[in-house]
C-alpha positions in Angstrom: -13.9 28.5 -15.7 -10.2 28.5 -16.6 -9.1 28.3 -13.0 -11.4 25.5 -12.2 -10.3 23.6 -15.3 -6.7 24.1 -14.4 -7.3 22.8 -10.9 -9.1 19.8 -12.3 -6.3 19.0 -14.7 -3.7 19.4 -11.9 -5.7 17.0 -9.7 -6.0 14.5 -12.5 -2.3 14.7 -13.2 -1.5 14.3 -9.5 -3.8 11.3 -9.2 -2.2 9.7 -12.3 1.3 10.2 -10.8 0.3 8.7 -7.5 -1.3 5.8 -9.3 1.9 5.2 -11.2 4.0 5.5 -8.1 1.8 2.9 -6.3 2.1 0.5 -9.3 5.8 0.9 -9.5 6.2 0.3 -5.8 4.0 -2.8 -6.0 6.1 -4.1 -9.0 9.4 -3.5 -7.2 8.1 -5.3 -4.1 7.0 -8.2 -6.3 10.3 -8.3 -8.0 12.1 -8.4 -4.7 9.9 -11.3 -3.5 10.7 -13.2 -6.7 14.4 -12.5 -6.2 14.3 -13.8 -2.6 12.4 -16.9 -3.7 15.0 -17.6 -6.4 17.8 -17.1 -3.8 16.1 -19.6 -1.5 15.7 -22.1 -4.3 19.4 -21.9 -5.1 20.4 -22.3 -1.4 18.1 -25.3 -1.1 19.5 -26.9 -4.2 23.1 -26.3 -3.0 22.2 -27.8 0.3 20.7 -30.9 -1.3 23.8 -31.1 -3.5 26.1 -31.0 -0.5 24.0 -33.5 1.4 24.1 -35.9 -1.6 27.8 -35.4 -1.9 28.4 -36.1 1.8 26.1 -39.2 1.6 28.0 -40.5 -1.4 31.4 -39.9 0.2 30.2 -41.7 3.3 29.0 -44.7 1.3 32.3 -44.7 -0.6 34.3 -44.8 2.6 32.2 -47.8 3.7 33.3 -49.7 0.6 37.0 -49.2 1.3 
């Protein structure tokens, strides 16, 4: 029974490692998506800031 128990333990350890790898990969992908969303939010905010600045400068030039 020793050989069978060793094989069972090895299979369980391998299964656990594979599960951890899958979880880690899923977490990395989720982190990357969050990072990309944050970058998109920053770019959108910068774009809105620049548009507002341009609008205000245009309005100021009309007052002159």
